[in-house]
C-alpha positions in Angstrom: -0.1 -0.4 -0.2 1.3 3.3 -1.1 0.3 6.7 -2.0 1.1 6.2 -5.4 -1.4 3.7 -5.4 -4.2 6.0 -4.1 -3.3 8.4 -6.7 -4.5 6.3 -9.7 -8.0 5.5 -8.1 -10.9 7.7 -9.8 -13.3 9.4 -7.8 -14.7 12.8 -6.8 -11.7 15.6 -6.2 -13.3 15.1 -2.7 -12.7 11.7 -2.3 -9.2 11.8 -3.8 -8.1 14.1 -1.7 -9.9 12.7 1.5 -7.6 9.6 0.2 -4.3 11.2 -0.6 -4.1 12.8 2.4 -5.1 9.8 4.1 -2.7 7.4 2.4 0.5 9.9 3.1 -0.4 9.6 7.1 -1.0 5.9 6.8 2.5 5.2 5.0 4.6 7.3 7.9 2.9 4.8 10.6 3.9 1.6 11.5 1.6 -1.2 12.5 0.7 -1.4 15.6 2.1 -3.8 18.3 1.3 -6.0 21.1 2.6 -3.5 23.4 -0.8 -1.0 22.9 -3.5 -1.9 25.1 -5.8 -2.1 22.4 -3.4 -5.0 20.6 -1.9 -6.6 23.7 -4.0 -10.0 22.9 -3.5 -9.9 19.9 -1.4 -11.5 17.2 -0.3 -8.0 15.4 3.4 -8.7 15.6 2.7 -12.1 13.2 1.1 -9.9 10.5 2.3 -10.5 7.2 1.2 -6.7 5.3 3.0 -8.0 2.6 1.1 -11.1 1.9 -2.0 -9.0 0.7 -2.8 -7.4 -2.8 -5.2 -4.3 -2.8 -7.9 -5.0 -4.7 -11.9 -3.6 -4.2 -14.7 -5.9 -2.8 -17.6 -6.5 -4.5 -20.6 -4.8 -2.2 -24.1 -6.1 -2.6 -26.9 -4.0 -0.7 -30.1 -6.3 -0.1 -33.5 -4.8 1.7 -32.5 -1.0 1.7 -35.3 0.4 -0.8 -34.8 3.9 -0.7 -32.2 4.3 1.8 -29.2 4.0 -0.6 -27.8 7.3 -1.3 -25.7 8.3 -4.2 -22.5 6.2 -4.5 -19.4 7.7 -3.3 -20.8 10.8 -1.6 -19.2 12.6 0.8 -19.1 11.1 4.6 -17.7 12.1 7.8 -14.4 10.4 8.6 -13.2 9.6 12.3 -10.2 10.9 13.6 -7.6 8.0 12.4 -6.3 5.9 15.5 -4.0 3.3 13.9 -2.2 2.5 10.2 -5.7 0.1 9.5 -8.1 3.2 9.6 -6.1 5.4 7.8 -5.6 2.9 5.0 -9.6 2.0 4.9 -9.8 6.1 4.6 -7.5 6.6 2.2 -8.9 3.2 0.1 -12.5 2.5 0.5 -15.7 3.6 -1.3 -18.4 4.2 1.1 -21.5 2.3 1.3 -23.9 5.3 2.3 -27.3 4.7 3.7 -29.3 7.3 4.7 -32.9 7.9 6.4 -35.5 10.9 6.3 -36.7 12.5 9.5 -39.5 10.4 10.8 -38.9 7.6 8.6 -39.5 4.1 9.6 -37.6 1.4 7.8 -39.8 -2.1 8.4 -37.1 -4.5 6.2 -33.8 -5.9 7.6 -30.8 -4.2 5.4 -27.9 -6.8 4.5 -24.8 -5.8 3.1 -22.3 -8.1 2.1 -19.3 -7.6 1.2 -16.8 -9.9 -1.0 -13.2 -10.2 -1.5 -10.9 -12.9 -3.3 -8.5 -14.5 -0.4 -5.2 -13.0 -0.6 -6.9 -9.6 -0.9 -6.7 -6.4 1.4 -10.1 -4.7 0.7 -11.1 -1.6 3.0 -14.9 -1.6 3.1 -16.6 1.2 4.8 -20.5 1.9 5.4 -21.5 5.0 6.5 -25.2 5.1 8.3 -27.2 8.6 8.6 -30.1 8.0 10.9 -31.8 10.8 10.8 -33.6 12.8 13.8 -37.2 10.5 14.7 -36.3 7.4 12.3 -36.1 4.2 13.2 -35.4 0.7 11.8 -37.4 -2.7 13.1 
């Protein structure tokens, strides 16, 4: 994963700018270690980043009805806590679901991301739940 990879990805200007900033930040970070509290019980020190190649996951959303928004619309980006979140911000194509004020959505929404073996994919789901909306 490199900023050069991100420079070659298509997308609107806001996404290209966000991706490049996140990629440059992430490229300067090291992988987490078990010395950090949140990774203490993981096997993160054995993670082989070079074993994976970037790939785009296939995403299927069912049951969303009119909740689906325009593909690749801006979404809020949380502060980047670690290198994995940084690469998610750099390489994801967000799926955005949005409710309207007071809307009641009666059916389950299923979001399935599928990747090939050996691929590093960075799915991102953003749900904007408007005031007084609910999912049953």
